[in-house]
C-alpha beads as a LAMMPS data file, in Angstrom:
LAMMPS data file: protein, C-alpha beads

132 atoms
131 bonds

1 atom types
1 bond types

-500.0 500.0 xlo xhi
-500.0 500.0 ylo yhi
-500.0 500.0 zlo zhi

Masses

1 110.0

Atoms # bond

1 1 1 -319.716 -382.570 216.210
2 1 1 -321.557 -381.257 213.190
3 1 1 -321.872 -377.692 212.028
4 1 1 -324.603 -376.105 209.962
5 1 1 -322.248 -374.620 207.418
6 1 1 -319.472 -377.099 206.545
7 1 1 -318.484 -374.932 203.582
8 1 1 -317.452 -372.115 205.945
9 1 1 -314.770 -374.293 207.497
10 1 1 -312.747 -374.241 204.291
11 1 1 -312.118 -370.446 204.376
12 1 1 -311.115 -370.735 208.038
13 1 1 -308.702 -373.539 207.177
14 1 1 -307.216 -371.739 204.193
15 1 1 -307.022 -368.400 206.021
16 1 1 -305.148 -369.949 208.938
17 1 1 -302.812 -371.822 206.619
18 1 1 -301.999 -368.704 204.580
19 1 1 -301.462 -366.673 207.752
20 1 1 -299.088 -369.242 209.235
21 1 1 -297.195 -369.641 205.957
22 1 1 -296.943 -365.874 205.491
23 1 1 -295.670 -365.295 209.023
24 1 1 -293.137 -368.107 208.831
25 1 1 -291.833 -367.056 205.422
26 1 1 -291.674 -363.439 206.565
27 1 1 -289.525 -364.471 209.520
28 1 1 -287.339 -366.695 207.335
29 1 1 -286.843 -364.490 204.275
30 1 1 -286.682 -360.976 205.768
31 1 1 -283.327 -361.506 207.541
32 1 1 -281.882 -362.843 204.284
33 1 1 -282.812 -359.617 202.522
34 1 1 -281.105 -357.559 205.228
35 1 1 -277.832 -359.467 205.132
36 1 1 -275.097 -357.459 203.466
37 1 1 -271.684 -358.666 202.331
38 1 1 -270.861 -360.262 205.680
39 1 1 -272.683 -363.422 204.620
40 1 1 -273.846 -366.362 206.710
41 1 1 -272.533 -365.100 210.061
42 1 1 -274.854 -362.101 209.959
43 1 1 -277.795 -364.372 209.205
44 1 1 -277.079 -366.647 212.160
45 1 1 -276.809 -363.684 214.501
46 1 1 -280.119 -362.282 213.272
47 1 1 -281.986 -365.543 213.689
48 1 1 -280.816 -368.531 215.674
49 1 1 -281.368 -372.088 214.580
50 1 1 -284.242 -372.759 216.976
51 1 1 -286.227 -369.909 215.413
52 1 1 -285.519 -371.362 211.972
53 1 1 -286.829 -374.734 213.177
54 1 1 -289.998 -373.212 214.620
55 1 1 -290.620 -371.276 211.406
56 1 1 -290.183 -374.404 209.333
57 1 1 -292.675 -376.206 211.596
58 1 1 -295.148 -373.351 211.130
59 1 1 -294.642 -373.641 207.369
60 1 1 -295.332 -377.405 207.441
61 1 1 -298.384 -376.869 209.653
62 1 1 -299.649 -374.328 207.120
63 1 1 -299.225 -376.839 204.290
64 1 1 -301.037 -379.546 206.265
65 1 1 -303.887 -377.138 206.995
66 1 1 -304.087 -376.150 203.354
67 1 1 -304.691 -379.758 202.350
68 1 1 -306.858 -380.555 205.375
69 1 1 -304.743 -383.280 206.939
70 1 1 -305.788 -383.880 210.581
71 1 1 -307.208 -380.375 210.818
72 1 1 -308.236 -380.342 214.472
73 1 1 -304.897 -381.442 215.852
74 1 1 -302.860 -379.404 213.383
75 1 1 -304.887 -376.216 213.980
76 1 1 -304.414 -376.587 217.726
77 1 1 -300.705 -377.245 217.301
78 1 1 -300.367 -374.271 214.954
79 1 1 -302.100 -371.953 217.407
80 1 1 -299.940 -373.047 220.337
81 1 1 -296.732 -372.954 218.315
82 1 1 -297.534 -369.535 216.871
83 1 1 -298.298 -368.218 220.371
84 1 1 -294.947 -369.444 221.655
85 1 1 -293.138 -368.034 218.632
86 1 1 -294.852 -364.651 218.929
87 1 1 -294.033 -364.511 222.636
88 1 1 -290.363 -365.272 221.971
89 1 1 -290.119 -362.807 219.066
90 1 1 -291.578 -359.856 220.976
91 1 1 -290.642 -359.093 224.556
92 1 1 -294.000 -357.559 225.409
93 1 1 -296.640 -359.526 223.523
94 1 1 -299.740 -357.734 224.750
95 1 1 -298.300 -354.209 224.648
96 1 1 -297.454 -354.183 220.947
97 1 1 -300.664 -353.983 218.962
98 1 1 -299.651 -355.761 215.730
99 1 1 -298.550 -359.090 217.288
100 1 1 -301.682 -359.028 219.433
101 1 1 -303.930 -358.552 216.385
102 1 1 -302.176 -361.330 214.479
103 1 1 -302.386 -363.612 217.505
104 1 1 -306.098 -362.923 217.935
105 1 1 -306.614 -363.579 214.226
106 1 1 -304.833 -366.929 214.536
107 1 1 -307.083 -367.866 217.457
108 1 1 -310.217 -366.666 215.684
109 1 1 -309.373 -368.826 212.673
110 1 1 -308.183 -371.844 214.678
111 1 1 -311.046 -372.190 217.170
112 1 1 -313.764 -373.230 214.655
113 1 1 -311.315 -375.712 213.154
114 1 1 -310.483 -377.222 216.531
115 1 1 -314.147 -377.457 217.499
116 1 1 -315.735 -378.563 214.223
117 1 1 -312.919 -379.961 212.063
118 1 1 -311.754 -379.046 208.602
119 1 1 -314.994 -379.288 206.727
120 1 1 -316.254 -381.198 203.773
121 1 1 -313.204 -380.888 201.553
122 1 1 -310.540 -382.083 203.955
123 1 1 -308.110 -384.510 202.428
124 1 1 -307.939 -386.940 205.334
125 1 1 -310.351 -386.937 208.280
126 1 1 -310.854 -390.535 209.410
127 1 1 -308.371 -390.833 212.269
128 1 1 -304.835 -392.104 212.528
129 1 1 -305.357 -395.842 212.151
130 1 1 -305.245 -395.933 208.336
131 1 1 -302.694 -393.194 207.790
132 1 1 -299.688 -394.961 209.318

Bonds

1 1 1 2
2 1 2 3
3 1 3 4
4 1 4 5
5 1 5 6
6 1 6 7
7 1 7 8
8 1 8 9
9 1 9 10
10 1 10 11
11 1 11 12
12 1 12 13
13 1 13 14
14 1 14 15
15 1 15 16
16 1 16 17
17 1 17 18
18 1 18 19
19 1 19 20
20 1 20 21
21 1 21 22
22 1 22 23
23 1 23 24
24 1 24 25
25 1 25 26
26 1 26 27
27 1 27 28
28 1 28 29
29 1 29 30
30 1 30 31
31 1 31 32
32 1 32 33
33 1 33 34
34 1 34 35
35 1 35 36
36 1 36 37
37 1 37 38
38 1 38 39
39 1 39 40
40 1 40 41
41 1 41 42
42 1 42 43
43 1 43 44
44 1 44 45
45 1 45 46
46 1 46 47
47 1 47 48
48 1 48 49
49 1 49 50
50 1 50 51
51 1 51 52
52 1 52 53
53 1 53 54
54 1 54 55
55 1 55 56
56 1 56 57
57 1 57 58
58 1 58 59
59 1 59 60
60 1 60 61
61 1 61 62
62 1 62 63
63 1 63 64
64 1 64 65
65 1 65 66
66 1 66 67
67 1 67 68
68 1 68 69
69 1 69 70
70 1 70 71
71 1 71 72
72 1 72 73
73 1 73 74
74 1 74 75
75 1 75 76
76 1 76 77
77 1 77 78
78 1 78 79
79 1 79 80
80 1 80 81
81 1 81 82
82 1 82 83
83 1 83 84
84 1 84 85
85 1 85 86
86 1 86 87
87 1 87 88
88 1 88 89
89 1 89 90
90 1 90 91
91 1 91 92
92 1 92 93
93 1 93 94
94 1 94 95
95 1 95 96
96 1 96 97
97 1 97 98
98 1 98 99
99 1 99 100
100 1 100 101
101 1 101 102
102 1 102 103
103 1 103 104
104 1 104 105
105 1 105 106
106 1 106 107
107 1 107 108
108 1 108 109
109 1 109 110
110 1 110 111
111 1 111 112
112 1 112 113
113 1 113 114
114 1 114 115
115 1 115 116
116 1 116 117
117 1 117 118
118 1 118 119
119 1 119 120
120 1 120 121
121 1 121 122
122 1 122 123
123 1 123 124
124 1 124 125
125 1 125 126
126 1 126 127
127 1 127 128
128 1 128 129
129 1 129 130
130 1 130 131
131 1 131 132
């Protein structure tokens, strides 16, 4: 599927990657700043290990999007994973306005990438057969 403006796909790709990296680093670093003298136990109670794993996956997805590696699949995976993470983080996803705006922004940035690909300056866009 071709688009008329392949140069516009790059800002979508970079915007989604920066948003996913920012959200994952915010969720990973903010509890560390709030930990007082009690140390590692307070950090594990603030954020369990599954949330750390999901945030690290979001960080890796953001890096892959930044370089344009398998953009369609990675953008779709990032959108689904961010939706699940946002739903787990907030009890009422569509009542709070800020998670809803961020979630809509993720979808608005991911949909052109899923439909049209990563654009002209993607690092790897020729399928899986030569990458493995």
